[in-house]
C-alpha positions in Angstrom: 110.8 59.5 24.0 107.5 61.6 24.4 105.3 59.9 27.1 107.5 57.0 27.5 108.0 56.3 31.2 111.7 55.0 31.4 112.0 54.2 35.1 111.2 50.6 36.4 109.4 51.4 39.6 108.7 47.7 40.9 108.3 49.1 44.4 105.4 51.1 43.6 103.2 48.1 43.3 104.6 46.3 46.3 101.2 46.6 48.1 99.5 45.1 45.0 101.4 41.9 44.8 99.8 40.5 41.8 100.4 43.7 39.8 104.1 44.0 40.6 105.6 42.4 37.6 103.0 43.8 35.3 103.6 47.4 36.6 107.4 47.0 36.0 106.7 46.1 32.4 103.9 48.7 32.0 106.4 51.7 33.0 108.5 50.6 30.1 105.9 51.2 27.5 103.6 54.1 26.5 101.8 54.6 29.9 98.3 55.9 29.1 97.2 59.2 30.6 93.9 59.6 29.0 91.9 60.3 32.0 93.5 61.8 35.2 91.0 62.5 38.1 91.6 64.8 41.0 90.5 63.3 44.3 90.7 65.2 47.6 93.2 63.5 49.9 90.8 63.6 53.0 87.7 61.8 51.3 87.9 58.4 52.6 84.9 57.1 50.5 86.1 58.9 47.2 89.6 57.3 47.8 88.1 53.8 48.2 85.7 54.2 45.2 88.7 55.2 43.1 90.1 51.6 43.2 87.3 50.4 40.8 87.2 53.3 38.5 88.4 52.9 34.8 90.5 55.9 35.1 94.2 55.8 33.9 95.7 58.0 36.8 94.8 59.8 39.9 96.0 63.0 41.4 95.5 62.7 45.2 95.1 66.3 46.2 96.3 67.8 49.4 96.3 71.4 48.1 93.3 73.1 46.7 90.7 70.3 47.5 91.4 70.4 51.1 90.5 73.2 53.5 93.2 74.7 55.7 91.8 73.3 58.9 91.6 69.7 57.3 95.2 69.5 55.9 96.7 67.5 58.5 93.9 65.0 58.8 93.6 64.7 55.1 97.3 63.9 54.8 96.9 61.1 57.4 93.9 59.6 55.7 95.6 59.6 52.1 98.7 57.9 53.4 96.6 55.3 55.2 94.6 54.7 52.0 97.6 54.4 49.7 99.3 52.1 52.1 96.6 49.7 51.7 97.1 49.5 47.9 94.5 48.3 45.6 94.9 51.0 42.9 96.5 48.5 40.3 98.3 50.0 37.4 96.8 53.5 37.8 99.5 56.1 38.1 99.5 57.5 41.6 100.1 61.3 41.6 100.2 63.4 44.9 99.7 67.1 44.6 101.3 68.4 47.7 101.0 71.8 49.3 103.3 74.3 47.9 106.8 75.4 48.9 106.8 78.0 51.6 103.4 76.7 53.0 103.3 75.4 56.6 102.4 71.9 55.3 105.1 71.4 52.6 107.8 69.5 54.6 105.3 67.4 56.5 103.6 66.5 53.2 106.9 65.3 51.8 107.8 63.2 55.0 104.3 61.6 55.1 103.9 60.6 51.6 107.4 59.1 51.2 106.3 56.1 52.9 103.7 55.1 50.1 106.2 55.9 47.4 104.2 57.7 44.8 104.7 57.6 41.1 104.9 61.3 41.1 104.8 64.3 43.4 103.0 67.2 41.7 104.1 70.7 42.9 101.9 73.7 42.4 102.3 76.9 41.4 105.6 76.4 39.8 107.3 79.7 38.5 110.8 78.3 37.5 113.3 75.4 37.6 114.7 76.6 41.0 111.4 75.5 42.6 111.9 72.0 41.2 115.2 72.0 42.6 114.1 72.9 46.0 111.7 70.2 46.0 114.0 67.7 44.9 116.4 68.7 47.8 113.4 68.1 50.3 112.6 64.6 48.6 116.3 63.7 48.9 116.0 63.5 52.5 113.7 60.5 52.4 114.3 57.0 50.9 110.9 56.6 49.4 111.2 58.7 46.4 114.0 56.8 44.5 111.7 56.0 41.7 109.3 59.1 42.1 109.0 61.6 39.4 108.3 65.4 40.0 105.6 66.9 38.1 104.8 70.7 37.8 101.5 72.5 37.9 101.6 75.0 35.0 99.3 77.7 36.3 101.2 81.0 36.9 102.2 83.6 34.0 105.8 83.4 35.2 105.7 79.5 35.0 104.4 79.6 31.3 107.1 82.1 30.4 109.6 79.6 32.0 108.0 76.5 30.6 111.1 75.4 28.9 113.4 75.7 31.8 110.9 74.0 34.0 110.5 70.9 31.7 114.2 70.6 31.4 114.7 70.7 35.4 116.2 67.2 36.6 113.8 64.7 37.8 110.8 65.9 35.8 108.3 63.5 34.4 105.2 65.7 33.7 103.3 68.9 33.6 99.7 69.6 34.4 98.0 72.6 33.2 96.1 74.6 35.7 93.9 76.7 33.4 91.4 78.1 36.1 94.2 79.8 38.0 96.1 80.8 34.9 92.8 82.3 33.5 92.4 84.2 36.6 95.8 85.5 37.0 96.0 86.9 33.5 92.5 88.5 33.9 91.1 86.7 30.9 87.4 85.7 30.2 86.7 81.9 30.0 85.2 81.1 26.5 84.7 77.9 24.7 87.4 78.0 22.2 90.1 78.8 24.8 91.6 81.8 22.7 92.9 83.7 25.7 95.0 81.0 27.0 95.9 79.1 23.6 99.3 80.5 23.3 100.0 79.4 27.0 98.7 75.7 26.2 100.8 75.5 22.9 104.0 76.9 24.7 103.6 74.3 27.5 103.1 71.5 25.1 106.2 72.3 23.0 108.1 72.5 26.3 106.9 69.1 27.4 107.5 67.3 24.2 110.9 68.9 23.7 111.8 67.3 27.1 110.0 64.0 26.7 107.6 64.6 29.4 103.9 63.9 29.9 101.6 66.8 29.7 98.0 66.9 30.7 95.3 69.5 29.8 93.4 71.3 32.5 90.0 70.5 33.8 86.6 71.3 32.3 84.4 72.8 35.0 81.0 71.9 33.8 81.1 68.3 34.6 77.5 67.6 33.3 78.0 69.3 30.0 79.2 66.5 27.8 79.1 68.4 24.7 81.6 71.0 26.2 83.9 68.5 27.4 84.1 66.6 24.0 84.9 69.9 22.4 87.5 70.9 24.7 89.1 67.4 25.3 89.2 67.0 21.4 91.0 70.3 21.1 93.5 69.3 23.7 94.0 66.0 22.1 94.5 67.8 18.6 97.1 70.2 20.3 99.1 67.2 21.4 98.1 66.7 25.1 98.5 63.1 26.4 95.2 63.4 28.5 92.9 65.5 30.5 92.7 66.2 34.2 89.1 65.7 35.3 87.1 66.9 38.4 84.3 64.4 38.4 83.9 60.5 37.6 81.3 61.3 35.0 84.0 62.7 32.7 86.3 59.5 32.8 84.5 57.6 29.9 84.6 60.5 27.4 88.1 61.4 28.2 89.2 57.7 27.7 87.5 57.6 24.5 88.9 61.0 23.1 92.5 60.3 24.0 92.6 56.7 23.1 93.6 55.3 19.6 90.3 54.5 17.6 90.0 51.3 16.0 90.7 52.9 12.6 93.9 54.3 13.8 95.1 50.9 15.3 94.3 49.0 11.9 96.1 51.9 9.8 99.2 51.6 12.1 99.3 47.9 11.4 99.0 48.3 7.9 101.8 51.0 7.7 104.1 48.8 9.7 103.5 45.9 7.6 103.8 47.9 4.3 107.1 49.5 5.5 108.5 46.2 6.4 107.5 44.8 3.1 109.2 47.5 1.4 112.3 47.2 3.4 112.8 43.6 2.3 112.9 45.0 -1.4 115.5 47.5 -0.5 113.1 50.6 -0.5 113.0 53.2 2.2 109.3 54.2 1.9 106.1 52.5 1.3 102.5 53.6 0.1 99.4 53.0 2.2 95.9 54.2 1.0 97.7 56.5 -1.7 99.9 58.1 0.9 103.8 57.9 1.6 104.9 55.8 4.7 108.4 56.8 6.0 110.3 56.0 9.2 108.4 58.9 11.1 105.0 57.4 10.2 106.3 54.0 11.3 107.6 55.5 14.5 104.1 56.9 15.1 102.4 53.7 14.2 104.4 51.8 16.8 103.7 54.2 19.4 99.8 54.0 18.6 100.0 50.3 19.1 102.0 50.4 22.3 99.6 52.9 23.8 96.6 50.7 22.7 98.3 47.7 24.5 98.9 49.6 27.6 95.2 50.7 27.7 94.1 47.1 27.2 96.3 45.9 30.2 95.1 48.9 32.2 91.4 48.2 31.5 91.8 44.3 32.5 92.2 45.4 36.1 88.8 47.4 36.3 
């Protein structure tokens, strides 16, 4: 079930009528999260431009990206823009202000009207915080099809990754590598040695619970080589995609986290060979001199489903 979104959230596309049916079907297959762009909730121009970007998902940010004295205005602008629709099949995730902040309850009340795909809670330390968020969300009818996602950015949260992932209503995890690096007093370095254990622990917790998990941001948005290195590392570790801070990073993330043509062709040949072997009563097949078993066929089907979902998503841009 890893990465498979099981809810049929037809209402999420209500403002985009022509996408409604496609959105329902789309949520039943391997939804792509190759590129997930943070956009400040109060930047109207950026919110409008996002409707035409080739990004898989958007994190509409009401927390770190919004100054304290702009919180209320940013919330109103974001709700107004999301109510207009136009974001098509892109997953709409709203990062709210945290539990205990002056804006938390008003954030929840306001965004319920736009029925986001997910509510992203910052600085999650434990499963009890997820439960507290769900209690608040239950007071509003707009969240019936909305998942809860957790920012994994505190030392305590990393240590409790498994219990957070297993909390009811969870749909995804997002690594907050900047905050985590700061909190553990680590140094930033290209190989991410100081945070590798935390990254791996969260990947394991997410995959065990069948959740989406996204790698943290790469701050040097003009450094394509550095982004390629870090995104490739994240892909190899098992992350489903990468969070981004600038539109210039989208194309590279899409490329790295998508199945390449060689992987797609291999998947097709593995499925064909395994099916042919099954007709002969055999439980394994051989492709390119390598054994193909059930587990390889499952991966092959997931690869083709992801490629199909990406193709559908890119049709709207």
